[in-house]
Backbone as a chain_set.jsonl record, in Angstrom:
{"seq": "MSKIVYFMRHGKTGPGSPLNIDEAALSQEGEEEVKKAATLLRGENVPQKIYASGKKRCVETARIVANILGLEKEVFIAPPLFLDSSISLEDLFLSASADLSLFVTHLPNLRTLLAPFLFPCEEPIFHPACLLLFEKEERTLHQIY", "coords": {"N": [[-66.785, -36.464, -53.562], [-64.239, -38.413, -52.117], [-63.551, -41.89, -52.693], [-63.434, -44.085, -50.133], [-61.423, -46.367, -48.33], [-60.703, -48.503, -45.653], [-57.97, -49.799, -43.762], [-56.835, -52.193, -41.447], [-54.696, -53.44, -38.958], [-54.633, -56.46, -37.143], [-55.271, -56.698, -33.554], [-52.998, -56.955, -30.681], [-51.696, -60.191, -29.835], [-52.156, -62.782, -27.347], [-49.84, -63.867, -24.721], [-49.747, -66.638, -24.41], [-50.106, -67.793, -26.893], [-51.122, -70.251, -29.269], [-49.087, -72.83, -30.867], [-49.798, -73.07, -33.494], [-49.957, -70.482, -35.413], [-52.042, -69.399, -36.846], [-54.229, -69.744, -35.27], [-53.922, -68.051, -33.122], [-55.142, -66.03, -30.545], [-56.593, -62.793, -29.713], [-55.078, -60.754, -27.205], [-56.052, -59.413, -23.976], [-55.18, -56.779, -23.895], [-54.889, -56.378, -26.64], [-57.577, -56.549, -27.472], [-58.593, -54.243, -26.236], [-57.118, -52.234, -27.578], [-58.162, -52.513, -30.166], [-60.825, -51.805, -29.712], [-60.513, -49.071, -29.039], [-59.523, -48.05, -31.468], [-61.692, -48.664, -33.143], [-63.744, -47.014, -32.201], [-63.058, -44.623, -33.307], [-64.024, -44.754, -35.833], [-66.645, -44.092, -35.886], [-69.333, -41.967, -36.942], [-68.971, -39.856, -39.763], [-68.458, -41.452, -42.932], [-68.494, -44.212, -42.179], [-67.431, -47.565, -42.226], [-69.106, -49.894, -44.352], [-68.932, -52.551, -44.827], [-66.985, -55.265, -43.592], [-64.046, -56.926, -44.139], [-62.201, -59.751, -43.334], [-59.09, -61.39, -42.837], [-58.805, -64.939, -42.661], [-57.585, -65.748, -40.319], [-57.641, -66.318, -36.812], [-57.143, -64.097, -35.023], [-57.571, -61.912, -36.675], [-60.234, -62.233, -37.405], [-61.43, -61.999, -34.879], [-60.729, -59.331, -34.335], [-62.132, -58.006, -36.414], [-64.765, -58.632, -35.693], [-65.058, -57.342, -33.223], [-64.843, -54.652, -34.019], [-67.062, -54.551, -35.741], [-69.141, -54.993, -33.919], [-69.01, -52.672, -32.342], [-69.653, -50.769, -34.262], [-72.144, -51.561, -35.035], [-72.424, -53.425, -37.088], [-72.702, -56.196, -37.229], [-73.673, -58.174, -38.986], [-72.297, -57.726, -41.253], [-69.727, -58.682, -41.534], [-67.239, -60.3, -43.266], [-65.532, -63.221, -43.941], [-62.605, -63.514, -45.541], [-61.708, -65.294, -48.526], [-58.856, -67.546, -48.619], [-56.781, -66.521, -50.427], [-57.527, -63.945, -50.795], [-56.79, -61.829, -49.045], [-54.064, -62.154, -48.994], [-50.449, -61.854, -49.052], [-49.718, -61.539, -51.685], [-51.525, -60.211, -53.255], [-52.538, -57.4, -55.189], [-53.242, -53.908, -54.624], [-55.065, -52.913, -56.494], [-56.222, -55.306, -57.435], [-57.451, -56.117, -55.098], [-59.393, -54.124, -54.778], [-60.949, -54.68, -57.013], [-61.894, -57.183, -56.38], [-63.698, -56.984, -54.346], [-66.538, -55.312, -52.97], [-65.463, -52.49, -52.419], [-65.668, -49.786, -51.607], [-65.986, -47.725, -48.827], [-65.284, -49.833, -47.111], [-63.753, -51.984, -44.671], [-60.694, -53.529, -44.281], [-59.288, -56.115, -42.555], [-56.239, -57.29, -41.628], [-52.878, -58.689, -41.754], [-49.514, -57.773, -40.721], [-47.448, -58.338, -42.802], [-49.079, -58.317, -45.088], [-50.203, -55.748, -45.069], [-47.89, -54.222, -45.439], [-47.153, -55.04, -48.04], [-49.439, -54.37, -49.619], [-49.667, -51.586, -49.196], [-47.2, -50.402, -49.525], [-46.375, -48.815, -51.827], [-47.281, -46.311, -51.124], [-45.944, -45.3, -49.007], [-43.143, -43.894, -47.257], [-39.876, -45.139, -46.47], [-39.367, -44.472, -43.778], [-41.82, -44.495, -42.551], [-42.757, -46.866, -41.51], [-43.442, -47.454, -38.718], [-46.18, -46.92, -38.505], [-47.632, -49.211, -38.671], [-48.409, -50.455, -36.254], [-49.838, -52.8, -33.808], [-53.351, -53.092, -34.187], [-53.48, -50.826, -35.728], [-55.047, -48.275, -37.658], [-55.891, -47.34, -40.827], [-56.658, -44.971, -43.357], [-57.489, -44.999, -46.698], [-57.616, -43.049, -49.522], [-59.072, -43.552, -52.46], [-59.287, -42.202, -54.991], [-57.475, -40.021, -54.823], [-55.33, -41.462, -54.099], [-54.048, -41.554, -51.602], [-52.789, -42.063, -48.304], [-53.739, -42.177, -44.926], [-53.099, -42.061, -41.468], [-55.212, -43.097, -38.87], [-55.321, -44.27, -36.402]], "CA": [[-66.155, -37.048, -52.387], [-63.337, -39.535, -52.395], [-63.937, -43.233, -52.298], [-62.585, -44.371, -48.978], [-61.251, -47.74, -47.877], [-59.918, -48.568, -44.426], [-57.161, -50.99, -43.502], [-56.531, -52.329, -40.021], [-53.939, -54.612, -38.525], [-55.242, -57.082, -35.964], [-54.709, -56.314, -32.265], [-51.952, -57.819, -30.118], [-52.098, -61.528, -29.394], [-51.772, -63.109, -25.986], [-48.549, -64.536, -24.556], [-49.867, -68.088, -24.508], [-50.64, -68.123, -28.214], [-50.806, -71.618, -29.697], [-48.026, -72.991, -31.857], [-50.409, -72.785, -34.79], [-50.127, -69.038, -35.376], [-53.343, -69.043, -37.415], [-55.226, -69.833, -34.206], [-53.59, -67.143, -32.02], [-56.247, -65.137, -30.189], [-56.215, -61.479, -29.203], [-54.91, -60.587, -25.766], [-56.944, -58.385, -23.413], [-54.645, -55.501, -24.382], [-55.234, -56.314, -28.058], [-59.005, -56.228, -27.57], [-58.762, -52.827, -25.867], [-56.582, -51.438, -28.692], [-59.122, -52.591, -31.264], [-61.993, -51.002, -29.314], [-60.139, -47.657, -29.174], [-59.459, -47.728, -32.896], [-63.035, -48.767, -33.721], [-64.56, -45.855, -31.84], [-62.686, -43.53, -34.21], [-64.728, -44.947, -37.099], [-68.026, -43.623, -35.768], [-69.559, -40.671, -37.569], [-68.959, -39.865, -41.225], [-67.671, -42.467, -43.653], [-68.431, -45.465, -41.431], [-67.373, -48.712, -43.143], [-70.364, -50.622, -44.504], [-68.581, -53.97, -44.842], [-65.682, -55.563, -43.005], [-63.457, -58.156, -44.659], [-61.121, -60.179, -42.449], [-58.321, -62.591, -43.115], [-59.401, -66.037, -41.915], [-56.873, -66.07, -39.085], [-58.477, -66.048, -35.646], [-56.956, -62.754, -34.469], [-58.192, -60.954, -37.601], [-61.686, -62.406, -37.274], [-61.8, -61.382, -33.594], [-60.612, -57.883, -34.523], [-63.256, -57.578, -37.256], [-66.034, -58.753, -34.948], [-65.095, -56.258, -32.221], [-65.156, -53.418, -34.754], [-68.444, -54.664, -36.211], [-70.022, -54.83, -32.769], [-69.004, -51.256, -31.96], [-70.287, -49.994, -35.33], [-73.468, -52.098, -35.345], [-72.334, -54.085, -38.395], [-72.448, -57.61, -36.957], [-74.003, -59.028, -40.139], [-71.528, -57.262, -42.406], [-68.359, -59.178, -41.442], [-67.015, -61.357, -44.244], [-64.235, -63.871, -43.834], [-62.075, -63.535, -46.904], [-61.074, -66.535, -48.994], [-57.431, -67.517, -48.281], [-55.922, -65.707, -51.276], [-58.095, -62.61, -50.921], [-55.992, -60.855, -48.306], [-52.703, -62.638, -48.797], [-49.423, -60.86, -49.353], [-49.407, -61.428, -53.113], [-52.57, -59.476, -53.959], [-52.265, -55.969, -55.362], [-54.315, -53.03, -54.18], [-56.067, -52.869, -57.558], [-56.94, -56.579, -57.409], [-58.284, -56.101, -53.902], [-60.549, -53.281, -55.064], [-61.78, -55.362, -58.002], [-62.422, -58.418, -55.805], [-64.674, -56.725, -53.291], [-67.234, -54.036, -52.981], [-64.48, -51.929, -51.51], [-65.931, -48.438, -51.103], [-66.377, -47.714, -47.423], [-65.045, -51.142, -46.508], [-62.596, -52.122, -43.792], [-59.97, -54.78, -44.479], [-58.496, -56.456, -41.378], [-55.248, -58.257, -42.088], [-51.633, -58.866, -41.023], [-48.427, -56.858, -41.054], [-46.856, -58.517, -44.139], [-50.049, -57.936, -46.112], [-50.274, -54.281, -45.089], [-46.657, -53.73, -46.072], [-47.203, -55.302, -49.473], [-50.511, -53.605, -50.235], [-49.575, -50.136, -49.051], [-45.819, -49.937, -49.699], [-46.183, -47.711, -52.789], [-47.778, -45.047, -50.581], [-45.18, -45.019, -47.797], [-41.701, -43.694, -47.297], [-39.296, -46.125, -45.559], [-39.414, -44.044, -42.369], [-43.183, -44.523, -42.041], [-43.096, -48.224, -41.073], [-44.096, -47.571, -37.412], [-47.634, -46.773, -38.525], [-48.255, -50.527, -38.688], [-48.482, -51.053, -34.915], [-51.058, -53.599, -33.656], [-54.63, -52.379, -34.219], [-53.406, -49.567, -36.48], [-56.183, -48.03, -38.534], [-55.448, -46.47, -41.911], [-57.67, -44.576, -44.331], [-56.929, -44.848, -48.038], [-58.496, -42.356, -50.454], [-58.793, -44.221, -53.731], [-59.103, -41.288, -56.118], [-56.232, -39.269, -54.623], [-54.298, -42.459, -53.806], [-53.326, -41.095, -50.424], [-52.943, -42.884, -47.11], [-53.726, -41.386, -43.697], [-53.225, -42.873, -40.247], [-56.243, -42.651, -37.949], [-54.937, -44.787, -35.065]], "C": [[-65.313, -38.249, -52.794], [-63.974, -40.855, -52.012], [-62.922, -43.666, -51.253], [-62.598, -45.853, -48.656], [-60.379, -47.682, -46.629], [-59.135, -49.876, -44.381], [-56.841, -51.007, -42.021], [-55.696, -53.579, -39.805], [-54.643, -55.168, -37.294], [-54.579, -56.562, -34.693], [-53.652, -57.297, -31.795], [-52.523, -59.163, -29.69], [-51.562, -61.78, -27.991], [-50.465, -63.864, -25.905], [-48.631, -66.051, -24.713], [-50.408, -68.546, -25.842], [-50.222, -69.534, -28.623], [-49.667, -71.66, -30.712], [-48.542, -72.736, -33.262], [-50.784, -71.309, -34.801], [-51.467, -68.594, -35.966], [-54.435, -69.023, -36.351], [-54.928, -68.917, -33.02], [-54.734, -66.16, -31.799], [-55.714, -63.787, -29.716], [-56.005, -61.544, -27.691], [-55.934, -59.56, -25.283], [-56.494, -57.007, -23.899], [-54.99, -55.313, -25.861], [-56.698, -55.955, -28.272], [-59.255, -54.758, -27.265], [-58.246, -51.9, -26.964], [-57.591, -51.375, -29.841], [-60.354, -51.741, -30.941], [-61.702, -49.507, -29.459], [-60.132, -47.24, -30.639], [-60.861, -47.702, -33.504], [-63.896, -47.559, -33.387], [-64.246, -44.655, -32.726], [-63.379, -43.637, -35.567], [-66.182, -44.496, -37.043], [-68.159, -42.266, -36.439], [-69.619, -40.79, -39.074], [-68.117, -41.019, -41.765], [-67.46, -43.759, -42.862], [-68.35, -46.616, -42.439], [-68.721, -49.434, -43.176], [-70.158, -52.13, -44.525], [-67.196, -54.124, -44.244], [-65.231, -56.913, -43.548], [-62.273, -58.508, -43.769], [-60.401, -61.379, -43.028], [-58.925, -63.693, -42.245], [-58.7, -66.401, -40.622], [-57.654, -65.543, -37.882], [-58.354, -64.614, -35.138], [-57.553, -61.675, -35.372], [-59.711, -61.03, -37.514], [-62.159, -61.773, -35.972], [-61.767, -59.858, -33.704], [-61.811, -57.357, -35.309], [-64.576, -57.614, -36.491], [-66.156, -57.695, -33.856], [-65.482, -54.949, -32.898], [-66.621, -53.436, -35.191], [-69.433, -54.439, -35.083], [-70.128, -53.364, -32.378], [-69.745, -50.41, -32.993], [-71.696, -50.483, -35.686], [-73.524, -52.8, -36.688], [-72.138, -55.594, -38.259], [-72.698, -58.511, -38.162], [-73.197, -58.658, -41.372], [-70.048, -57.645, -42.315], [-68.231, -60.363, -42.386], [-65.619, -61.919, -44.052], [-63.739, -64.086, -45.26], [-61.55, -64.915, -47.269], [-59.562, -66.432, -48.782], [-56.565, -66.602, -49.136], [-56.368, -64.248, -51.349], [-57.256, -61.539, -50.233], [-54.576, -61.349, -48.074], [-51.704, -61.619, -49.317], [-49.099, -60.73, -50.834], [-50.441, -60.612, -53.89], [-52.185, -57.999, -54.069], [-53.464, -55.17, -54.866], [-55.433, -52.984, -55.226], [-56.89, -54.156, -57.595], [-57.885, -56.648, -56.213], [-59.546, -55.288, -54.159], [-61.491, -53.94, -56.064], [-62.489, -56.577, -57.406], [-63.522, -58.208, -54.783], [-65.409, -55.432, -53.581], [-66.487, -53.179, -51.966], [-64.788, -50.534, -50.983], [-66.533, -48.513, -49.714], [-66.333, -49.113, -46.809], [-63.826, -51.054, -45.601], [-61.999, -53.494, -44.047], [-59.072, -55.009, -43.272], [-57.53, -57.558, -41.782], [-53.988, -58.192, -41.226], [-50.56, -57.903, -41.511], [-47.823, -57.1, -42.429], [-47.794, -58.072, -45.262], [-50.175, -56.416, -46.21], [-49.054, -53.692, -45.778], [-46.719, -53.874, -47.589], [-48.246, -54.424, -50.173], [-50.233, -52.107, -50.281], [-48.179, -49.562, -49.254], [-45.668, -48.801, -50.705], [-46.577, -46.337, -52.243], [-47.023, -44.599, -49.338], [-43.739, -44.683, -48.124], [-41.115, -44.707, -46.316], [-39.41, -45.74, -44.086], [-40.809, -44.157, -41.766], [-43.628, -45.894, -41.536], [-43.806, -48.274, -39.719], [-45.609, -47.381, -37.421], [-48.339, -48.116, -38.454], [-48.268, -51.208, -37.318], [-49.757, -51.898, -34.799], [-52.291, -52.699, -33.523], [-54.54, -51.033, -34.937], [-54.596, -49.49, -37.428], [-55.774, -46.981, -39.553], [-56.596, -46.198, -42.866], [-56.976, -44.362, -45.663], [-57.97, -44.182, -48.918], [-58.147, -42.835, -51.856], [-58.509, -43.25, -54.875], [-57.795, -40.513, -56.019], [-55.034, -40.181, -54.401], [-53.402, -41.983, -52.676], [-53.721, -41.944, -49.223], [-52.818, -41.998, -45.883], [-53.854, -42.329, -42.506], [-54.274, -42.243, -39.35], [-55.88, -43.054, -36.516], [-53.669, -45.59, -35.216]], "O": [[-65.66, -38.993, -53.711], [-64.824, -40.923, -51.123], [-61.712, -43.614, -51.473], [-63.639, -46.508, -48.702], [-59.43, -46.902, -46.563], [-59.575, -50.908, -44.887], [-56.606, -49.962, -41.414], [-55.954, -54.63, -40.39], [-55.188, -54.408, -36.493], [-53.462, -56.047, -34.738], [-53.431, -58.336, -32.417], [-53.668, -59.263, -29.248], [-50.654, -61.099, -27.513], [-50.017, -64.44, -26.896], [-47.651, -66.676, -25.117], [-51.09, -69.568, -25.924], [-49.098, -69.957, -28.352], [-49.332, -70.651, -31.332], [-47.81, -72.242, -34.119], [-51.82, -70.928, -34.254], [-51.97, -67.525, -35.621], [-55.454, -68.354, -36.52], [-55.618, -68.998, -32.003], [-55.228, -65.539, -32.74], [-54.541, -63.654, -29.366], [-56.678, -62.301, -26.992], [-56.602, -58.914, -26.091], [-57.319, -56.172, -24.269], [-55.343, -54.211, -26.282], [-57.025, -55.154, -29.148], [-60.036, -54.102, -27.953], [-58.875, -50.882, -27.253], [-57.835, -50.311, -30.411], [-60.865, -51.036, -31.811], [-62.548, -48.757, -29.946], [-60.676, -46.195, -30.998], [-61.178, -46.813, -34.295], [-64.699, -47.127, -34.214], [-65.083, -43.765, -32.879], [-63.322, -42.701, -36.364], [-66.876, -44.521, -38.06], [-67.196, -41.501, -36.494], [-70.241, -41.709, -39.608], [-67.183, -41.486, -41.114], [-66.369, -44.329, -42.878], [-69.114, -46.645, -43.403], [-69.39, -49.565, -42.151], [-71.089, -52.896, -44.273], [-66.345, -53.242, -44.366], [-65.941, -57.912, -43.433], [-61.435, -57.654, -43.482], [-61.01, -62.265, -43.628], [-59.5, -63.402, -41.197], [-59.17, -67.276, -39.894], [-58.247, -64.466, -37.931], [-59.369, -63.978, -34.85], [-57.995, -60.635, -34.882], [-60.392, -60.005, -37.545], [-63.179, -61.083, -35.955], [-62.672, -59.176, -33.223], [-62.433, -56.372, -34.911], [-65.406, -56.716, -36.636], [-67.255, -57.203, -33.595], [-66.346, -54.223, -32.408], [-67.334, -52.445, -35.028], [-70.45, -53.77, -35.268], [-71.224, -52.87, -32.11], [-70.397, -49.431, -32.631], [-72.364, -49.893, -36.535], [-74.556, -52.775, -37.36], [-71.473, -56.205, -39.095], [-72.001, -59.511, -38.338], [-73.408, -59.235, -42.439], [-69.205, -57.007, -42.947], [-69.013, -61.311, -42.318], [-64.641, -61.173, -44.006], [-64.383, -64.755, -46.068], [-61.008, -65.624, -46.42], [-59.032, -65.321, -48.767], [-55.673, -65.95, -48.593], [-55.659, -63.409, -51.906], [-57.041, -60.461, -50.788], [-53.953, -61.004, -47.07], [-52.083, -60.635, -49.951], [-48.282, -59.888, -51.208], [-50.243, -60.35, -55.076], [-51.584, -57.429, -53.158], [-54.562, -55.705, -54.711], [-56.613, -53.012, -54.877], [-58.108, -54.112, -57.766], [-58.991, -57.18, -56.317], [-60.644, -55.713, -53.8], [-62.707, -53.774, -55.968], [-63.561, -56.96, -57.872], [-64.204, -59.157, -54.398], [-64.946, -54.583, -54.342], [-66.844, -53.15, -50.788], [-64.202, -50.134, -49.977], [-67.469, -49.272, -49.464], [-67.24, -49.514, -46.08], [-62.982, -50.169, -45.746], [-62.707, -54.501, -44.032], [-58.192, -54.196, -42.99], [-57.947, -58.629, -42.223], [-54.028, -57.697, -40.1], [-50.684, -57.299, -42.576], [-47.686, -56.14, -43.187], [-47.349, -57.515, -46.266], [-50.244, -55.865, -47.309], [-49.168, -52.779, -46.597], [-46.382, -52.948, -48.327], [-47.958, -53.809, -51.2], [-50.526, -51.441, -51.274], [-47.996, -48.348, -49.163], [-44.886, -47.885, -50.452], [-46.239, -45.314, -52.839], [-47.414, -43.629, -48.688], [-43.189, -45.129, -49.131], [-41.819, -45.106, -45.388], [-39.539, -46.618, -43.233], [-40.967, -43.934, -40.566], [-44.791, -46.054, -41.166], [-44.721, -49.084, -39.57], [-46.258, -47.663, -36.414], [-49.543, -48.157, -38.2], [-48.149, -52.431, -37.243], [-50.67, -51.734, -35.608], [-52.263, -51.681, -32.832], [-55.422, -50.188, -34.778], [-55.083, -50.503, -37.929], [-55.363, -45.876, -39.197], [-57.406, -47.08, -43.151], [-55.99, -43.629, -45.747], [-59.085, -44.686, -49.051], [-57.063, -42.558, -52.37], [-57.575, -43.466, -55.648], [-57.084, -40.363, -57.013], [-53.884, -39.755, -54.496], [-52.175, -42.004, -52.774], [-54.833, -42.466, -49.142], [-51.912, -41.17, -45.796], [-54.631, -43.283, -42.541], [-54.253, -41.04, -39.09], [-56.094, -42.305, -35.563], [-53.154, -46.122, -34.233]]}, "num_chains": 1, "name": "protein.A"}
């Protein structure tokens, strides 16, 4: 069986988001998007750990997913450089126990990490709360939500 890793973009933020973008919270619509995506993770190959960027909207996204999957104690807030846009996919896998993990991050980070596996026309897969499955051995990317 392939070693599987999931990637997720945070849900939409609210219109009254603070000027400090790191503190922007999810909107009600964003929370609902995340819940829909999270329900698709039930069943086989459920993530065992969730790593989130330290930004509020990513932490909120990770906690919603964890709650739905019963993984409340398995949410880890990543150190600042862990999920930043300069890390490579290989470095990410080496830095974490990545098999059956979910990484919640931001659009620039997803683009950087997953660009080698996309064609230019596939950019729309990165909508808010998108959920992607990456098969490490085959090095293939699949959109779930």
